[in-house]
VOFI-202492 format. One record per residue (C-alpha): residue in one letter; y, z, x; residue number from 1. Coordinates in nm, 4 decimals, m for minus. Layout:
! VOFI-202492
A / Y / Z / X / NUM
...
! end
This chain:
! VOFI-202492
M / m4.0376 / m4.2129 / 0.9721 / 1
D / m3.8510 / m4.1978 / 0.6146 / 2
V / m3.9743 / m3.8409 / 0.5458 / 3
K / m3.8132 / m3.7171 / 0.8968 / 4
R / m3.5026 / m3.9040 / 0.8081 / 5
R / m3.4783 / m3.7376 / 0.4795 / 6
D / m3.5668 / m3.3933 / 0.6420 / 7
F / m3.2775 / m3.4827 / 0.8993 / 8
M / m3.0256 / m3.5702 / 0.6402 / 9
K / m3.0992 / m3.2840 / 0.4311 / 10
A / m3.0420 / m3.0403 / 0.7691 / 11
V / m2.6902 / m3.2156 / 0.8176 / 12
S / m2.6028 / m3.1858 / 0.4858 / 13
C / m2.6861 / m2.8085 / 0.4796 / 14
A / m2.5160 / m2.7571 / 0.8127 / 15
G / m2.1988 / m2.9212 / 0.6761 / 16
A / m2.2178 / m2.6761 / 0.3679 / 17
V / m2.2478 / m2.3804 / 0.5860 / 18
A / m1.9536 / m2.5148 / 0.8183 / 19
A / m1.7250 / m2.5530 / 0.5220 / 20
L / m1.8248 / m2.2398 / 0.3724 / 21
S / m1.7489 / m2.0563 / 0.6924 / 22
E / m1.4422 / m2.2385 / 0.7234 / 23
A / m1.3380 / m2.1226 / 0.3739 / 24
G / m1.3959 / m1.7846 / 0.4651 / 25
C / m1.6606 / m1.7425 / 0.1578 / 26
Q / m1.8394 / m1.3920 / 0.3474 / 27
T / m2.0031 / m1.2887 / 0.0090 / 28
A / m2.1280 / m1.3679 / m0.3035 / 29
G / m1.8935 / m1.3604 / m0.5907 / 30
T / m1.5684 / m1.4750 / m0.3708 / 31
P / m1.3449 / m1.6839 / m0.5496 / 32
A / m1.2805 / m2.0148 / m0.4451 / 33
R / m0.9624 / m2.0276 / m0.2590 / 34
A / m0.6465 / m2.1453 / m0.4948 / 35
G / m0.4426 / m2.2294 / m0.2116 / 36
T / m0.4262 / m2.2063 / 0.1713 / 37
S / m0.4324 / m1.8455 / 0.3485 / 38
V / m0.1160 / m1.6601 / 0.3844 / 39
M / m0.2275 / m1.4627 / 0.6485 / 40
G / 0.0796 / m1.4256 / 0.9230 / 41
L / 0.2718 / m1.6282 / 0.6599 / 42
T / 0.6494 / m1.7389 / 0.7516 / 43
A / 0.8847 / m1.7992 / 0.5191 / 44
P / 1.2308 / m1.9870 / 0.5907 / 45
P / 1.4815 / m1.7292 / 0.6989 / 46
L / 1.7059 / m1.6131 / 0.4247 / 47
D / 2.1184 / m1.5858 / 0.5094 / 48
E / 2.1320 / m1.2808 / 0.3124 / 49
V / 1.8450 / m1.0663 / 0.1254 / 50
R / 1.9612 / m1.0610 / m0.2477 / 51
V / 1.7452 / m0.8207 / m0.4459 / 52
G / 1.6711 / m0.7732 / m0.8349 / 53
F / 1.5255 / m0.4534 / m0.8857 / 54
I / 1.2872 / m0.3647 / m1.1838 / 55
G / 1.2337 / m0.0348 / m1.2879 / 56
L / 1.4878 / 0.2570 / m1.2687 / 57
G / 1.3269 / 0.5585 / m1.3183 / 58
H / 1.1423 / 0.7888 / m1.0633 / 59
R / 1.1533 / 0.5609 / m0.7378 / 60
G / 1.3901 / 0.2782 / m0.8100 / 61
P / 1.7213 / 0.4474 / m0.8216 / 62
A / 1.6707 / 0.5901 / m0.4452 / 63
A / 1.5477 / 0.2458 / m0.3634 / 64
V / 1.8875 / 0.0697 / m0.5128 / 65
R / 2.0999 / 0.3155 / m0.2930 / 66
R / 1.9192 / 0.2395 / 0.0314 / 67
L / 1.8948 / m0.1170 / 0.0160 / 68
S / 2.2662 / m0.1047 / m0.0690 / 69
R / 2.2960 / 0.0092 / 0.2605 / 70
I / 2.1064 / m0.2445 / 0.4703 / 71
P / 2.3218 / m0.5137 / 0.6689 / 72
K / 2.3100 / m0.8303 / 0.4976 / 73
T / 2.1581 / m0.7028 / 0.1835 / 74
K / 2.2868 / m0.6971 / m0.1725 / 75
V / 2.1505 / m0.5776 / m0.5026 / 76
V / 2.2550 / m0.8417 / m0.7242 / 77
A / 2.0812 / m0.7697 / m1.0498 / 78
L / 1.9393 / m0.4534 / m1.1948 / 79
C / 1.6468 / m0.4056 / m1.4779 / 80
D / 1.4987 / m0.1470 / m1.7153 / 81
V / 1.4011 / m0.0881 / m2.0608 / 82
Y / 1.6932 / 0.2107 / m2.0443 / 83
D / 2.0629 / 0.1136 / m2.0380 / 84
A / 2.1625 / 0.4465 / m1.9248 / 85
R / 1.9347 / 0.3960 / m1.6114 / 86
V / 2.0771 / 0.0685 / m1.5295 / 87
A / 2.4414 / 0.2073 / m1.5693 / 88
R / 2.3546 / 0.5100 / m1.3282 / 89
S / 2.2205 / 0.2473 / m1.0714 / 90
V / 2.5323 / 0.0039 / m1.1031 / 91
Q / 2.7432 / 0.3003 / m1.0145 / 92
D / 2.5406 / 0.3494 / m0.6865 / 93
V / 2.5675 / m0.0283 / m0.5857 / 94
M / 2.9337 / m0.0205 / m0.6310 / 95
A / 2.9867 / 0.2915 / m0.4547 / 96
A / 2.8468 / 0.1248 / m0.1201 / 97
G / 3.1091 / m0.1457 / m0.1350 / 98
H / 2.9160 / m0.4507 / m0.3445 / 99
A / 3.0146 / m0.6209 / m0.6470 / 100
Q / 2.8789 / m0.4985 / m0.9921 / 101
P / 2.5299 / m0.6422 / m1.0524 / 102
A / 2.3890 / m0.8265 / m1.3338 / 103
C / 2.2660 / m0.5876 / m1.5765 / 104
Y / 1.9339 / m0.6331 / m1.7754 / 105
Y / 1.7938 / m0.3651 / m2.0345 / 106
G / 1.6407 / m0.3211 / m2.3936 / 107
S / 1.2904 / m0.4707 / m2.3632 / 108
E / 0.9856 / m0.4242 / m2.1546 / 109
H / 1.0140 / m0.8467 / m2.1059 / 110
I / 1.3708 / m0.8585 / m1.9988 / 111
F / 1.2676 / m0.8608 / m1.6234 / 112
K / 1.1651 / m1.2412 / m1.6707 / 113
K / 1.5383 / m1.3163 / m1.7632 / 114
M / 1.6134 / m1.1573 / m1.4314 / 115
C / 1.3668 / m1.3225 / m1.2430 / 116
E / 1.4624 / m1.6747 / m1.3294 / 117
R / 1.8446 / m1.6055 / m1.1798 / 118
K / 1.8851 / m1.8609 / m0.8840 / 119
D / 2.0790 / m1.6250 / m0.6876 / 120
V / 1.7913 / m1.3520 / m0.6509 / 121
N / 1.5244 / m1.4287 / m0.3544 / 122
L / 1.3523 / m1.0869 / m0.3735 / 123
I / 1.2251 / m0.8961 / m0.6539 / 124
Y / 1.1548 / m0.5247 / m0.6036 / 125
V / 0.9105 / m0.3701 / m0.8418 / 126
C / 0.9213 / m0.0115 / m0.9175 / 127
T / 0.7395 / 0.0332 / m1.2504 / 128
P / 0.4450 / 0.1826 / m1.4286 / 129
W / 0.0916 / 0.0780 / m1.2603 / 130
E / 0.0010 / m0.1464 / m1.5662 / 131
W / 0.3237 / m0.4005 / m1.4765 / 132
H / 0.2901 / m0.4137 / m1.1264 / 133
V / 0.0691 / m0.7115 / m1.1414 / 134
P / 0.2244 / m0.9373 / m1.4512 / 135
M / 0.5703 / m0.8681 / m1.2739 / 136
A / 0.4593 / m0.9575 / m0.9542 / 137
L / 0.2990 / m1.2697 / m1.0548 / 138
Y / 0.5977 / m1.3732 / m1.2542 / 139
A / 0.8220 / m1.3221 / m0.9871 / 140
M / 0.6108 / m1.5502 / m0.7332 / 141
Q / 0.6202 / m1.8263 / m1.0124 / 142
C / 0.9971 / m1.8245 / m1.0317 / 143
G / 1.0136 / m1.8849 / m0.6366 / 144
K / 1.0575 / m1.5290 / m0.5352 / 145
H / 0.9296 / m1.2976 / m0.2499 / 146
V / 0.8064 / m0.9820 / m0.4312 / 147
V / 0.7306 / m0.6192 / m0.3062 / 148
V / 0.5880 / m0.4004 / m0.5275 / 149
E / 0.5462 / m0.0070 / m0.5291 / 150
V / 0.1874 / 0.1771 / m0.4784 / 151
P / m0.0711 / 0.0767 / m0.5761 / 152
I / m0.0088 / m0.3059 / m0.6077 / 153
A / m0.2864 / m0.3353 / m0.8404 / 154
M / m0.5409 / m0.1044 / m1.0299 / 155
T / m0.8579 / m0.3647 / m1.0560 / 156
V / m1.0111 / m0.5797 / m0.8305 / 157
A / m0.9748 / m0.8939 / m1.0886 / 158
D / m0.5838 / m0.8243 / m1.0418 / 159
C / m0.6183 / m0.8227 / m0.6810 / 160
W / m0.7542 / m1.1838 / m0.6834 / 161
Q / m0.4861 / m1.2792 / m0.8944 / 162
L / m0.2225 / m1.1516 / m0.6578 / 163
V / m0.4065 / m1.3063 / m0.3626 / 164
D / m0.4467 / m1.6353 / m0.5256 / 165
M / m0.0696 / m1.6552 / m0.6378 / 166
A / 0.0420 / m1.5750 / m0.2879 / 167
E / m0.1560 / m1.8649 / m0.1497 / 168
K / m0.0632 / m2.1138 / m0.4157 / 169
T / 0.3127 / m2.0302 / m0.3970 / 170
R / 0.3379 / m1.9408 / m0.0296 / 171
L / 0.5354 / m1.6677 / m0.0912 / 172
H / 0.5617 / m1.2793 / 0.0304 / 173
C / 0.3949 / m1.0548 / m0.1842 / 174
M / 0.3894 / m0.7126 / 0.0115 / 175
M / 0.3024 / m0.3645 / m0.1286 / 176
L / 0.5753 / m0.1012 / m0.0529 / 177
E / 0.3513 / 0.1724 / 0.1623 / 178
N / 0.6200 / 0.3711 / 0.3078 / 179
C / 0.3811 / 0.6120 / 0.4755 / 180
C / 0.2995 / 0.3370 / 0.7123 / 181
Y / 0.6399 / 0.3828 / 0.8497 / 182
G / 0.6154 / 0.7663 / 0.9198 / 183
E / 0.7475 / 0.9063 / 1.2278 / 184
D / 0.3945 / 1.0782 / 1.2752 / 185
E / 0.2239 / 0.7263 / 1.1760 / 186
L / 0.4162 / 0.5063 / 1.3930 / 187
F / 0.3564 / 0.7539 / 1.7180 / 188
A / m0.0217 / 0.7531 / 1.6254 / 189
L / 0.0054 / 0.3528 / 1.6141 / 190
T / 0.1696 / 0.3740 / 1.9383 / 191
L / m0.0772 / 0.5851 / 2.1325 / 192
A / m0.3587 / 0.3579 / 1.9600 / 193
R / m0.1857 / 0.0187 / 2.0994 / 194
N / m0.1303 / 0.1836 / 2.4493 / 195
G / m0.5100 / 0.2706 / 2.4652 / 196
L / m0.4546 / 0.6559 / 2.4735 / 197
L / m0.7075 / 0.7188 / 2.1807 / 198
G / m0.9836 / 0.4630 / 2.3152 / 199
E / m1.1927 / 0.2696 / 2.0799 / 200
L / m1.0941 / 0.4035 / 1.7606 / 201
V / m1.4134 / 0.5504 / 1.5436 / 202
H / m1.3211 / 0.7258 / 1.2398 / 203
G / m1.0156 / 0.8127 / 1.0430 / 204
D / m0.9502 / 1.0878 / 0.7766 / 205
C / m0.6695 / 1.0430 / 0.5256 / 206
G / m0.5556 / 1.1188 / 0.1967 / 207
Y / m0.2852 / 1.2125 / m0.0702 / 208
I / m0.3182 / 1.6131 / m0.1768 / 209
H / m0.0197 / 1.6828 / m0.3642 / 210
E / 0.0420 / 1.9487 / m0.6259 / 211
L / 0.1861 / 1.7336 / m0.9175 / 212
R / 0.0862 / 1.8968 / m1.2546 / 213
A / 0.4558 / 1.9859 / m1.3525 / 214
G / 0.5702 / 1.6418 / m1.2841 / 215
L / 0.2836 / 1.4928 / m1.5145 / 216
L / 0.3765 / 1.7076 / m1.7956 / 217
D / 0.7629 / 1.6857 / m1.8040 / 218
N / 0.7778 / 1.3453 / m1.9994 / 219
T / 0.9632 / 1.1856 / m1.7392 / 220
Y / 0.7190 / 0.8995 / m1.6908 / 221
Y / 0.7420 / 0.6007 / m1.8938 / 222
K / 0.4939 / 0.6854 / m2.1779 / 223
N / 0.3324 / 0.9153 / m1.9841 / 224
Y / 0.1296 / 0.6534 / m1.8159 / 225
P / m0.0047 / 0.8650 / m1.5217 / 226
L / m0.1463 / 1.1278 / m1.7502 / 227
E / m0.2874 / 0.8501 / m1.9812 / 228
Y / m0.4822 / 0.7191 / m1.7068 / 229
F / m0.6214 / 1.0212 / m1.5963 / 230
R / m0.7574 / 1.0763 / m1.9496 / 231
R / m0.9439 / 0.7602 / m1.9394 / 232
H / m1.0430 / 0.7010 / m1.5504 / 233
A / m1.2401 / 0.8653 / m1.2550 / 234
G / m1.1930 / 0.7673 / m0.8892 / 235
N / m0.8933 / 0.7604 / m0.6394 / 236
S / m0.6131 / 0.6170 / m0.8469 / 237
Y / m0.3806 / 0.6529 / m0.5551 / 238
P / m0.5644 / 0.5785 / m0.2322 / 239
T / m0.2933 / 0.3813 / m0.0019 / 240
H / m0.0446 / 0.6637 / 0.1192 / 241
G / m0.2860 / 0.7980 / 0.3748 / 242
L / m0.5115 / 0.4939 / 0.3864 / 243
G / m0.2483 / 0.2575 / 0.4821 / 244
P / m0.1632 / 0.3916 / 0.8089 / 245
I / m0.5189 / 0.4144 / 0.9221 / 246
C / m0.5905 / 0.0661 / 0.8222 / 247
Q / m0.2959 / 0.0052 / 1.0580 / 248
Y / m0.4313 / 0.1745 / 1.3514 / 249
M / m0.8029 / 0.0313 / 1.2987 / 250
G / m0.6691 / m0.3373 / 1.2533 / 251
I / m0.8310 / m0.3610 / 0.9219 / 252
N / m0.7866 / m0.7070 / 0.7970 / 253
R / m0.7100 / m0.7798 / 1.1406 / 254
G / m1.0338 / m0.7887 / 1.3610 / 255
D / m1.2245 / m0.5334 / 1.0825 / 256
R / m1.2689 / m0.5120 / 0.7308 / 257
F / m1.3787 / m0.2951 / 0.4777 / 258
E / m1.7350 / m0.3382 / 0.3974 / 259
R / m1.8683 / m0.0727 / 0.1573 / 260
L / m1.7802 / 0.2667 / 0.0219 / 261
V / m1.9203 / 0.5803 / m0.1489 / 262
S / m1.7241 / 0.8073 / m0.3789 / 263
M / m1.7926 / 1.1446 / m0.5255 / 264
E / m1.5523 / 1.3980 / m0.6936 / 265
S / m1.4915 / 1.7236 / m0.8606 / 266
A / m1.4895 / 1.7919 / m1.2492 / 267
E / m1.1172 / 1.8594 / m1.3514 / 268
F / m1.0276 / 2.2308 / m1.3493 / 269
G / m0.6746 / 2.2620 / m1.2419 / 270
L / m0.4755 / 2.0472 / m1.4954 / 271
T / m0.6165 / 2.1796 / m1.7993 / 272
D / m0.5835 / 2.5421 / m1.6622 / 273
Y / m0.2128 / 2.5011 / m1.5563 / 274
I / m0.1497 / 2.3441 / m1.9361 / 275
K / m0.3131 / 2.6739 / m2.0847 / 276
Q / m0.0955 / 2.8899 / m1.8683 / 277
K / 0.2344 / 2.7174 / m1.8687 / 278
F / 0.2334 / 2.5889 / m2.2256 / 279
G / m0.0176 / 2.8347 / m2.3970 / 280
P / m0.3759 / 2.8198 / m2.5030 / 281
A / m0.3068 / 2.6297 / m2.8289 / 282
D / m0.1656 / 2.3223 / m2.6436 / 283
P / m0.3773 / 2.0307 / m2.7232 / 284
R / m0.3211 / 1.8702 / m2.3806 / 285
G / m0.5256 / 2.1509 / m2.2543 / 286
H / m0.8134 / 2.0793 / m2.4624 / 287
T / m0.8304 / 1.7079 / m2.3608 / 288
S / m1.1005 / 1.5570 / m2.1266 / 289
Y / m0.9570 / 1.4180 / m1.8331 / 290
K / m1.2058 / 1.1786 / m1.6330 / 291
S / m1.0085 / 1.2171 / m1.3051 / 292
G / m1.1092 / 1.5230 / m1.1383 / 293
D / m0.9325 / 1.7668 / m0.8950 / 294
M / m1.0382 / 1.6445 / m0.5773 / 295
N / m1.2072 / 1.2781 / m0.4983 / 296
T / m1.3817 / 1.2275 / m0.1632 / 297
T / m1.4613 / 0.8665 / m0.0528 / 298
I / m1.6086 / 0.7266 / 0.2472 / 299
V / m1.5547 / 0.3745 / 0.3650 / 300
R / m1.7433 / 0.1762 / 0.6364 / 301
T / m1.6266 / m0.1158 / 0.8111 / 302
E / m1.8006 / m0.4312 / 0.9339 / 303
R / m1.7531 / m0.3071 / 1.2957 / 304
G / m1.9327 / 0.0343 / 1.1985 / 305
R / m1.6279 / 0.2550 / 1.1823 / 306
T / m1.5678 / 0.5106 / 0.9025 / 307
I / m1.2626 / 0.6455 / 0.6786 / 308
M / m1.2695 / 0.9595 / 0.4538 / 309
I / m1.0143 / 0.9391 / 0.1963 / 310
Q / m0.9180 / 1.2333 / m0.0396 / 311
Y / m0.7384 / 1.2589 / m0.3461 / 312
G / m0.6136 / 1.5595 / m0.5316 / 313
R / m0.3137 / 1.6066 / m0.7421 / 314
Y / m0.4193 / 1.9088 / m0.9510 / 315
S / m0.4850 / 2.1661 / m0.6603 / 316
P / m0.2301 / 2.4400 / m0.5762 / 317
R / m0.2147 / 2.3644 / m0.2052 / 318
P / 0.0353 / 2.2455 / 0.0492 / 319
Y / 0.1153 / 1.8808 / 0.0713 / 320
S / m0.0873 / 1.6807 / 0.3124 / 321
R / m0.2086 / 1.3141 / 0.3843 / 322
I / m0.3946 / 1.4430 / 0.6730 / 323
N / m0.3677 / 1.1356 / 0.8902 / 324
L / m0.6453 / 1.2038 / 1.1615 / 325
I / m0.7437 / 0.9158 / 1.3530 / 326
G / m1.0151 / 0.9524 / 1.6405 / 327
G / m1.1367 / 0.7385 / 1.9158 / 328
T / m1.3487 / 0.7556 / 2.2461 / 329
K / m1.0575 / 0.9200 / 2.4508 / 330
G / m0.8765 / 1.1383 / 2.2225 / 331
T / m0.7602 / 1.2584 / 1.8243 / 332
L / m0.4356 / 1.2711 / 1.6732 / 333
C / m0.3999 / 1.4838 / 1.3707 / 334
S / m0.1007 / 1.5525 / 1.1412 / 335
Y / m0.0049 / 1.8346 / 0.9031 / 336
P / 0.0444 / 1.9981 / 1.1404 / 337
L / 0.0937 / 1.7152 / 1.4254 / 338
R / m0.1783 / 1.7600 / 1.6945 / 339
V / m0.3083 / 1.5682 / 1.9817 / 340
A / m0.6105 / 1.5787 / 2.1870 / 341
L / m0.6513 / 1.3448 / 2.4667 / 342
A / m0.9179 / 1.3202 / 2.7649 / 343
P / m1.0168 / 1.5120 / 2.9299 / 344
A / m0.9186 / 1.8029 / 2.7293 / 345
W / m1.0993 / 1.7138 / 2.4157 / 346
H / m1.1994 / 2.0627 / 2.3221 / 347
E / m0.8302 / 2.1996 / 2.2696 / 348
W / m0.5044 / 2.0627 / 2.1118 / 349
M / m0.2013 / 1.9706 / 2.3499 / 350
S / 0.0561 / 2.2788 / 2.4042 / 351
D / 0.3730 / 2.2236 / 2.2177 / 352
K / 0.5590 / 2.1404 / 2.5447 / 353
A / 0.3119 / 1.8813 / 2.6265 / 354
L / 0.3181 / 1.7393 / 2.2868 / 355
A / 0.6660 / 1.7093 / 2.2763 / 356
E / 0.6726 / 1.5191 / 2.6213 / 357
L / 0.4148 / 1.2666 / 2.4910 / 358
Q / 0.6197 / 1.2079 / 2.1547 / 359
S / 0.9035 / 1.1648 / 2.3569 / 360
K / 0.7598 / 0.8980 / 2.5949 / 361
F / 0.5589 / 0.7055 / 2.3119 / 362
Q / 0.8129 / 0.7056 / 1.9950 / 363
H / 0.7738 / 0.3886 / 1.8299 / 364
P / 1.0672 / 0.1398 / 1.8965 / 365
L / 1.1614 / 0.1457 / 1.4990 / 366
W / 1.2289 / 0.5230 / 1.5057 / 367
Q / 1.3866 / 0.4905 / 1.8605 / 368
K / 1.6544 / 0.2292 / 1.7168 / 369
V / 1.7247 / 0.3412 / 1.3698 / 370
G / 1.5526 / 0.6495 / 1.3102 / 371
E / 1.8852 / 0.8741 / 1.2950 / 372
I / 2.0173 / 0.6358 / 1.0355 / 373
A / 1.7214 / 0.6106 / 0.8528 / 374
K / 1.7174 / 1.0097 / 0.8109 / 375
K / 2.0818 / 1.0198 / 0.7151 / 376
N / 1.9864 / 0.7533 / 0.4448 / 377
G / 1.6811 / 0.9437 / 0.3112 / 378
G / 1.3552 / 0.8403 / 0.1543 / 379
H / 1.1070 / 1.0986 / 0.2619 / 380
G / 1.2308 / 1.1823 / 0.5902 / 381
G / 1.3525 / 0.8231 / 0.6726 / 382
M / 1.0479 / 0.6287 / 0.6518 / 383
D / 1.1424 / 0.4489 / 0.3050 / 384
Y / 1.4481 / 0.3251 / 0.5088 / 385
I / 1.2789 / 0.2105 / 0.7941 / 386
M / 1.0197 / 0.0179 / 0.5824 / 387
E / 1.3047 / m0.1531 / 0.3709 / 388
Y / 1.5050 / m0.2062 / 0.7003 / 389
R / 1.2130 / m0.3601 / 0.8889 / 390
L / 1.1082 / m0.5700 / 0.5708 / 391
C / 1.4838 / m0.7123 / 0.5304 / 392
H / 1.4950 / m0.7763 / 0.9328 / 393
C / 1.1804 / m0.9935 / 0.8675 / 394
L / 1.2829 / m1.1844 / 0.5676 / 395
L / 1.6226 / m1.2783 / 0.7509 / 396
N / 1.4638 / m1.3791 / 1.0501 / 397
G / 1.1585 / m1.5632 / 0.9011 / 398
L / 0.9228 / m1.3444 / 1.0560 / 399
P / 0.5980 / m1.2457 / 0.9395 / 400
L / 0.5913 / m0.9134 / 0.7280 / 401
D / 0.4215 / m0.6089 / 0.8710 / 402
H / 0.1745 / m0.5849 / 0.5728 / 403
S / 0.0337 / m0.9067 / 0.3915 / 404
V / m0.0762 / m0.9617 / 0.0175 / 405
Y / m0.4419 / m0.9314 / 0.1719 / 406
D / m0.3418 / m0.5469 / 0.2806 / 407
G / m0.2097 / m0.4550 / m0.0194 / 408
V / m0.4933 / m0.5620 / m0.2848 / 409
T / m0.7280 / m0.4105 / m0.0080 / 410
W / m0.6325 / m0.0722 / m0.0049 / 411
S / m0.5553 / m0.0722 / m0.3506 / 412
S / m0.8853 / m0.2080 / m0.4549 / 413
L / m1.0298 / 0.1365 / m0.4037 / 414
V / m0.8660 / 0.2219 / m0.7292 / 415
E / m1.1378 / 0.0639 / m0.9397 / 416
L / m1.4255 / 0.0714 / m0.6685 / 417
T / m1.4078 / 0.4268 / m0.6212 / 418
E / m1.4492 / 0.4800 / m1.0076 / 419
Q / m1.7367 / 0.2656 / m1.0071 / 420
S / m1.9049 / 0.4660 / m0.7235 / 421
V / m1.7959 / 0.8037 / m0.8965 / 422
N / m1.9489 / 0.6644 / m1.2296 / 423
Q / m2.3204 / 0.5595 / m1.0683 / 424
D / m2.3293 / 0.9403 / m0.8979 / 425
G / m2.2279 / 0.7873 / m0.5829 / 426
A / m2.3595 / 0.4946 / m0.5414 / 427
S / m2.2571 / 0.2500 / m0.2473 / 428
V / m2.0386 / m0.0299 / m0.3436 / 429
K / m1.9572 / m0.3284 / m0.1494 / 430
I / m1.5707 / m0.4122 / m0.0960 / 431
P / m1.4351 / m0.7722 / m0.1348 / 432
D / m1.3248 / m0.9704 / 0.1612 / 433
F / m0.9884 / m1.0641 / 0.0152 / 434
T / m0.9002 / m1.2581 / 0.3234 / 435
R / m1.2015 / m1.4941 / 0.2779 / 436
G / m1.2931 / m1.4572 / 0.6322 / 437
G / m0.9240 / m1.4595 / 0.7881 / 438
W / m0.9863 / m1.1045 / 0.9172 / 439
R / m1.2149 / m1.2244 / 1.2105 / 440
T / m0.9130 / m1.4082 / 1.3983 / 441
A / m0.5914 / m1.2011 / 1.2857 / 442
Q / m0.4489 / m1.0104 / 1.5300 / 443
P / m0.3801 / m0.6285 / 1.4549 / 444
L / m0.0064 / m0.5393 / 1.4145 / 445
G / 0.1536 / m0.4833 / 1.7254 / 446
L / 0.4669 / m0.2285 / 1.8080 / 447
V / 0.7051 / m0.4102 / 1.6013 / 448
E / 1.0743 / m0.3396 / 1.6104 / 449
V / 1.4215 / m0.4890 / 1.5081 / 450
! end
């Protein structure tokens, strides 16, 4: 009887341990213990006004300052950059929108901390070089601020976990600014998917194919950080523009999750060729070894058995494309140019007239309501403005953001994980479950509006 009792107690103990692990969402070995509580579907107290502090006024920052200065119940109250001339330029943009002169911070790489500590700032907007995204976001949350960060939100898996842990500990919003999720074609695709026109989603193709060699070599990036990164690293260092919308359609982290990936890439040809032609054969940059190749191709498989192809190329002379293909059991949508094929006519794309009628019928509510305003305020055809307008609407009304910290880090984790696979000759690499199991019960993003 004593032996049976010991066996029984051991079984109960094991069952309790398993239940505890399941509740904590520890799906795979190596998942860190949760530092706080899940922020899936996080709501925060409504803000009476969105008061923004901007860090980084080089490439993307100034345009974002102008857009945010024109969103209702939103004010840019502080600006920060290493260079005083950049701050002064954006001060004029804020005042031109009818707002008071914002506070100014400049002259040091760490001066952003002073801005984050201000009591009148409740949202920090980060537009800085990649290596600064995580330390700035972490400090902003430590100071009690919501934070939004340019893409990618992090460059390593370890940094992804730091952001998750801090967001869970502080229960503050930490969102990656993936503007392509708000493109007109992308939200049209989401509307078709949510209305069942594409059936069960099976596969997506996406990417970021953009000829950017001239911009990499004009010394406008702070300390030439992208070029230095490409010299040291292989893999897809910019995966999120095409990937974010596909994940939005499929409900990644909301009913499905990334399980593993394989990644391979070409050698580097285009960058050194461009340097030698543009600056002459003696230019030392044309004789540097760049680990980042001309084209990276990655395949992700999800827990539910779906697949996503992601391509990335910055050195190739070809038209811009994010590909944006989503296919299901009833139809397919593909952009660049926009095409749709629906059952039963799978074998051919819709006529221009039929596509226009479909677009009119299934235009996303955000584009219906603020599309024209968005186009006037600029930002990649209006999608930047719609992203920021929706962000401010959620903060002002205490609503969950469309994309959580789990989304930003999941998409960005491919930066390191694709490099691991490339360096292992295309070996399969597991992708962490940053939600710690929360994806199983989370609901896919609906047709949100304002």
